[in-house]
C-alpha positions in Angstrom: 4.2 -18.1 21.7 7.2 -16.5 23.3 6.6 -12.9 24.3 8.5 -10.3 22.3 10.6 -8.1 24.5 10.7 -4.5 23.3 14.1 -3.2 22.4 15.3 -0.1 24.3 16.2 1.5 21.0 13.0 2.4 19.3 13.0 3.3 15.6 13.6 7.0 15.0 14.9 8.5 11.8 17.5 11.2 11.3 14.8 13.9 11.4 13.4 12.8 14.7 10.3 11.1 13.3 9.2 8.1 15.2 8.9 5.1 12.8 6.0 2.8 13.9 4.6 1.5 10.6 6.1 -1.2 8.4 4.9 -1.9 4.9 6.0 -5.4 4.1 6.0 -6.5 0.5 5.6 -10.2 0.3 6.0 -10.5 -3.5 6.7 -8.4 -6.6 4.3 -10.4 -8.7 0.8 -9.4 -9.5 -2.1 -11.0 -11.4 -3.0 -7.7 -13.0 -1.0 -5.3 -15.2 -2.4 -1.9 -14.4 -1.2 0.6 -17.0 -0.1 3.3 -14.5 1.7 0.8 -12.3 3.7 -1.6 -14.5 4.7 -2.5 -18.0 2.7 -5.2 -19.8 5.7 -7.5 -20.1 7.3 -7.6 -16.6 10.3 -9.5 -15.5 9.8 -10.6 -11.9 12.4 -11.7 -9.3 13.6 -15.3 -9.3 12.8 -17.4 -6.2 16.4 -17.3 -5.1 16.3 -13.5 -4.7 13.3 -13.3 -2.4 12.9 -13.8 1.3 11.2 -17.0 2.5 8.0 -16.8 4.5 10.0 -17.8 7.5 12.6 -15.0 6.9 9.8 -12.4 6.5 8.2 -13.5 9.7 11.5 -13.3 11.6 12.3 -9.8 10.3 8.8 -8.6 11.1 9.1 -9.9 14.7 12.4 -8.0 14.9 10.8 -4.8 13.7 7.9 -5.2 16.2 10.6 -5.6 19.0 12.0 -2.3 17.8 8.6 -0.5 18.2 6.7 -1.1 14.9 3.0 -1.0 15.9 1.3 -1.5 12.5 2.2 -3.8 9.6 0.6 -3.7 6.2 1.2 -6.6 3.8 1.6 -5.4 0.3 3.0 -6.5 -3.1 2.7 -6.8 -6.0 -0.4 -8.6 -5.1 0.2 -10.2 -1.7 -2.5 -12.9 -2.1 -0.6 -14.5 -4.9 2.3 -15.4 -2.6 2.3 -19.0 -1.6 2.4 -19.3 2.2 0.6 -16.0 2.7 -1.7 -17.7 5.1 1.2 -18.9 7.2 2.7 -15.4 7.3 -0.6 -13.7 8.2 -1.2 -16.1 11.0 2.3 -15.6 12.4 2.1 -11.9 12.3 -1.5 -11.8 13.5 -0.3 -13.7 16.6 1.7 -10.5 17.5 -1.4 -8.4 17.8 -1.6 -7.4 21.5 2.0 -8.4 21.9 3.7 -5.3 20.6 1.7 -5.1 17.4 -1.5 -3.0 17.3 -2.8 -3.9 13.8 -2.1 -6.1 10.8 -3.7 -4.9 7.5 -3.4 -5.7 3.8 -3.7 -4.0 0.4 -5.1 -6.2 -2.4 -6.5 -5.8 -5.9 -9.4 -8.1 -4.9 -8.8 -10.8 -7.5 -8.1 -13.5 -4.9 -9.9 -11.9 -2.0 -13.0 -14.2 -2.1 -10.9 -17.2 -1.4 -8.7 -15.6 1.3 -11.1 -13.3 3.2 -12.0 -15.8 5.9 -8.3 -16.7 6.4 -7.4 -13.0 6.8 -10.2 -12.5 9.4 -9.0 -15.6 11.3 -5.4 -14.3 11.3 -6.6 -11.1 13.1 -6.8 -8.7 10.1 -9.7 -6.3 10.7 -9.5 -3.9 7.8 -8.1 -4.0 4.3 -7.6 -1.7 1.3 -8.8 -2.8 -2.1 -7.4 -1.1 -5.2 -10.4 -0.4 -7.5 -10.2 2.5 -10.0 -13.5 2.2 -11.8 -16.9 0.5 -11.7 -17.1 0.4 -15.5 -16.4 -3.2 -16.7 -14.7 -2.1 -19.9 -12.7 0.6 -18.3 -11.6 -1.8 -15.6 -10.4 -4.3 -18.2 -8.6 -1.5 -20.1 -6.8 -0.1 -17.0 -5.8 -3.5 -15.6 -5.3 -5.1 -19.1 -6.5 -8.5 -17.8 -8.8 -7.9 -14.9 -12.5 -8.9 -14.4 -14.4 -6.3 -12.4 -17.0 -8.9 -11.3 -14.2 -10.9 -9.5 -13.0 -7.8 -7.6 -16.6 -7.0 -6.5 -17.2 -10.6 -5.3 -14.0 -10.3 -3.3 -15.2 -7.2 -1.6 -18.5 -8.8 -0.8 -16.6 -11.8 0.7 -14.4 -9.5 2.8 -17.4 -7.7 4.2 -19.1 -11.0 4.9 -16.0 -12.1 6.8 -16.2 -9.0 9.0 -13.4 -7.0 7.4 -13.7 -3.3 7.0 -13.0 -2.3 3.4 -11.5 0.9 2.1 -11.4 1.4 -1.6 -8.2 2.9 -3.1 -8.9 4.7 -6.4 -6.1 6.2 -8.4 -7.2 9.4 -10.2 -6.6 9.0 -14.0 -7.4 11.8 -16.5 -9.5 10.5 -19.4 -9.8 7.0 -17.9 -11.9 7.4 -14.7 -12.7 11.0 -14.3 -16.4 10.2 -14.7 -16.3 7.5 -12.0 -15.9 9.5 -8.8 -19.6 9.9 -8.1 -20.5 6.3 -9.0 -17.6 5.1 -6.8 -18.7 7.3 -3.9 -22.3 5.9 -4.2 -21.0 2.4 -4.4 -19.0 2.8 -1.2 -22.0 4.4 0.6 -24.2 1.5 -0.4 -21.7 -1.2 0.5 -20.2 0.2 3.8 -16.8 1.0 2.4 -14.6 4.1 2.8 -12.8 5.7 -0.2 -9.3 7.1 -0.7 -8.3 8.9 -3.8 -4.6 8.8 -4.9 -2.6 10.8 -7.4 -0.6 8.6 -9.8 3.1 8.3 -8.9 6.1 8.3 -11.3 7.6 4.9 -10.4 9.1 2.6 -13.0 8.9 2.7 -16.8 5.6 2.0 -18.4 4.2 2.1 -21.9 3.1 5.6 -22.7 3.6 8.9 -20.8 2.2 9.1 -17.3 1.6 12.8 -17.7 -1.1 12.0 -20.2 -3.3 10.7 -17.3 -2.0 12.6 -14.3 -4.7 14.8 -12.7 -4.3 16.6 -9.4 -6.9 15.6 -6.9 -8.3 19.1 -6.5 -9.3 18.9 -10.1 -10.5 15.3 -9.9 -12.7 16.3 -7.0 -14.4 19.1 -8.9 -17.6 17.2 -9.8 -18.0 16.2 -6.1 -17.4 19.7 -4.8 -20.0 21.1 -7.3 -22.7 18.9 -5.6 -21.7 18.4 -2.0 -19.6 20.0 0.7 -16.6 18.2 2.2 -14.8 19.1 5.4 -11.7 17.7 7.2 -12.1 15.2 10.0 -9.8 14.1 12.8 -9.1 10.6 11.5 -5.7 8.9 11.3 -4.7 5.4 10.2 -0.9 5.6 10.2 -0.8 6.4 6.5 -0.3 9.5 4.4 -4.0 10.2 3.7 -5.9 13.3 4.9 -9.5 12.5 5.7 -12.8 14.3 5.0 -16.5 13.9 5.6 -18.8 14.2 2.7 -22.2 16.0 2.9 -25.1 13.5 2.8 -22.8 10.5 2.7 -21.5 8.0 5.4 -18.2 7.6 3.5 -15.0 8.9 4.9 -13.0 10.3 2.0 -9.2 10.1 2.1 -6.9 12.1 -0.2 -3.3 11.1 -0.9 -1.5 13.8 -2.8 2.2 13.0 -3.4 2.5 15.5 -6.3 0.1 18.4 -5.6 0.6 18.5 -1.8 3.6 16.8 -0.3 2.7 14.9 2.9 6.2 13.7 4.0 6.6 15.9 7.1 4.7 13.3 9.3 6.1 10.2 7.6 6.1 7.3 10.1 6.8 4.4 7.8 9.5 2.2 6.4 9.3 -0.3 3.6 10.8 -3.8 3.4 10.8 -5.4 0.0 10.5 -9.1 -0.8 14.2 -9.0 -1.5 14.9 -8.0 2.0 15.8 -4.4 1.1 14.8 -1.4 3.3 13.8 1.5 1.1 13.8 4.6 3.3 11.6 6.5 0.8 9.2 5.3 -1.9 10.5 8.0 -4.2 14.2 7.5 -3.8 16.6 4.6 -4.7 18.7 4.6 -1.5 18.3 1.3 0.3 19.9 -1.0 2.8 20.0 -4.8 2.1 19.1 -7.0 5.1 19.0 -10.3 3.3 22.7 -11.3 3.5 22.9 -10.1 7.1 19.8 -12.1 8.1 21.1 -15.3 6.4 24.7 -15.0 7.6 24.1 -13.8 11.1 25.1 -10.2 10.5 24.2 -7.1 12.3 20.6 -6.7 11.1 19.7 -4.1 13.8 22.7 -2.0 12.9 21.7 -2.0 9.2 18.1 -1.0 10.2 19.6 1.9 12.2 21.8 2.9 9.3 18.7 2.9 7.0 16.8 5.2 9.3 19.7 7.6 9.7 19.6 8.0 5.9 15.8 8.4 5.6 15.2 11.7 3.6 13.0 14.4 4.8 10.8 14.2 1.7 10.5 12.6 -1.7 11.0 14.6 -4.9 8.1 13.4 -7.1 7.2 15.4 -10.2 5.4 14.5 -13.5 6.1 16.5 -16.6 5.7 15.8 -20.3 8.1 13.1 -21.3 9.8 13.2 -17.9 11.6 10.1 -16.6 10.2 8.3 -13.5 11.4 9.4 -10.1 12.9 5.9 -9.7 13.4 3.0 -12.1 11.8 0.4 -10.0 8.0 -0.2 -10.3 5.6 0.2 -7.4 5.2 -3.6 -7.3 8.9 -4.0 -6.5 8.7 -1.8 -3.5 5.3 -2.4 -2.1 2.7 0.5 -2.0 
């Protein structure tokens, strides 16, 4: 492989924050329909509107040349994308050649069949979205999911040597009773756990405020039984990490609503359409697809995007409030 020569102009936004983390959405499609994430009847992008695997690889290499050190593959569900193995292998070959780490976020439905491939590509840790260990609640939240399939995927990932972190969205009345069981499951299976507040992205059936719960309230059952304290752990994402008394699990908290974390934002998002979104919670974007296909100034567009990156998002959830942005999380990548 030809060595990637670092660009002299590393990625820095208009607020002086060094951008070193790319979240690359490889598809807007998903094999689940989680109620807090998307509508039951979704319209996905046509094939003509999305980047090819080759184009995504080329853009990722350009970002690494500009100083990106971590790449996370997201979606939608990234493992439904045809050619994901080719892309993972291409990006994994950059590890040690500008890239420090390649990771992936998945719902676990196709993880059993892809775990060995991911390990072979150089992935060493993954995030698995899992909001409950109750079979019926899992089916209700995901509309179509089978908990047993997700758990088999986690087992396969661990058997392949992948470190697994569980991402659990806190949902009032849906999984408030599942924090302690999930913590125990993670302890027994060698996983870490990150709790996430639901985010107001895209129209869904129902009102998100019905199920929004701030993490300090969601954590109340745990704090009643065990002490937690902050630890000096960073993974390039927005979580703050804590140790839990009498548990090997590192607990992460992502609080976009109750405790804004944007001051240290080091990431940029590239969608499957080739759009850079400077902030998950805002609509401003720069489109790289045409420039990439027509030989335009891709680097100039990247610089323009970073210059417009906002200092912070403006998320809020109130009764009958409209989403912060119209696009769903699956269209941007988590």
